[in-house]
Structures are given as C-alpha cells and as structure tokens.
N, C-alpha and C positions, 0 to 999 in steps of 0.2 A: 877450233871445233865448238868450244863453249860459246863464243860470240855468235856463231851461226845459229845455234840452238836458241839463244836469247832473241836474236833477230826474228826467227820464225815464230817464236812465242809472242813477241810484240805485234807482229803482223797479224797473227791469228786473233789475238785479243782485240785489235783494232777492227778487224772484219766483223767480229761478234758484236762489238759496240755499234758499228754502222748498221748491221742487220737488225739489231734490237731497236735502234732509232727509227729505221724505216718501217719496222713492224708496228711500233707505237703510232707512227704517223699514218699508217694504213696505206703504205706505198708498195707493198709486196705484190708480185704477180701471182696469179693462181697456181702456177707451177711451184713457185717458192713456198707458198702457203701449204701446198700438198706435201712437199718435201719436208717442211718443218713439222707438220702433223705426223708424218711417217716416223721421223726421228724421235718425236715425243712418245709415240706409241711404242716404239722399240725400247726406248729408255724405261718407260713404265713397266713393260713386260719383263725386262731384265731385272729391274729393282724388285718387282714382286717375286720373281724366281729366287733372287738372292735372299729376300726376307724369309721366304718359305724354307729355304735350305738352312738358314740360321736358326729358325724356330724349331725345325726338325732335329737339328744337332744339339739343341739345348737340353740339358737334363730335365727330367719331368718335374722335379721339385722346384726348379727355378722358373718354370713357365708360369706366368701370372695371367689369370683370366682378366680380360678387360671388363669394365663396368657394364658395357652392353652385353657381353657374354653372360655375366652373372645375372643380369635382369632377364635375359632370354631363358636361362636355365631355371630361374625361379618361376617364370610364367609357364614353362613346360612341366613344372612340378618335380623337378629333379632336386636332389639334396645338395646343400651348400655347406662349405666348411665354415667354422666360426668367423674367420677373417672375411669370407665372402658375405656372410650374413651381416657383418658390421657395415660393409660397403653398401649392401642393398638397403639396410635400414637408414643409413645416411642419405642415400639417394631418395628414398621414399619420403623422408622428412623434408628434404629440399623441395620436392615436388608438391608436398602438402602445403608448405609455406607459400610457394609460388601461387598455388590455386587459391589459398586464403586471401592473398593480396589481390588477386584478380577479382575474386568475389566481392571484396570490400570496395574495390574501384567501381565495379558494375553497380553496386548498391548506391554508391555516392553519386553516380551519374543519374540514376533514377530519381533521387531526392533533390538533385540540383535543378 
C-alpha cells in the first residue's frame, strides 16, 4: 500500500513539474490556462476564508494592527495606543528621511 501511495505522489509531482515547465515556456492551451486560473482563484478564496477565521478566533489582545491600519486610523483621527504611536512615529520619520533624500537629489540635479 505504501509503495502505491509513493508512486502516486511521484507521478503527481512529475506532472506538476511538467505543467510548470510548459507554463513558463508559454505552451499551455487556453483551456489549461483557464483551469489554472480557476484553481488559483479557489485557492486564494479558501486561504482568505481561513485567515479571516483564524483572525476572528484570535483573542482581542493578541490581534496586532498592521502598520497600514495604524496609518489609516491616524489619518481618520482615531486614537492610537502608545505602541501604535511609536510605530506611526517611526514610519513618519522614515518617510521624512526618504523625502529629504529625494529633495537633496533633486537639488543636486538642478545645480549639476
């Protein structure tokens, strides 16, 4: 039984490698491309559903706001926790430094 399962696994992996090689070479038929896109869409939907379920099941204190969430909340005028304020301040400083470098580069272009 074990050998048959290994053989099936090897065969499936070989088929996947061949499919990937044909896809990279651009040799797939429109039907194969459509089927592949459908599989990817289903996979993405399942993964999103799974992530949402995990996030909902997580205790509130363990949920961490992403940097983009923090930035959006700050733009909306909502209050932030001290940790979130630190994250926001670090992001603002990074953006300020990037803009300063850009401004100096533009100034250097004009004088050159």
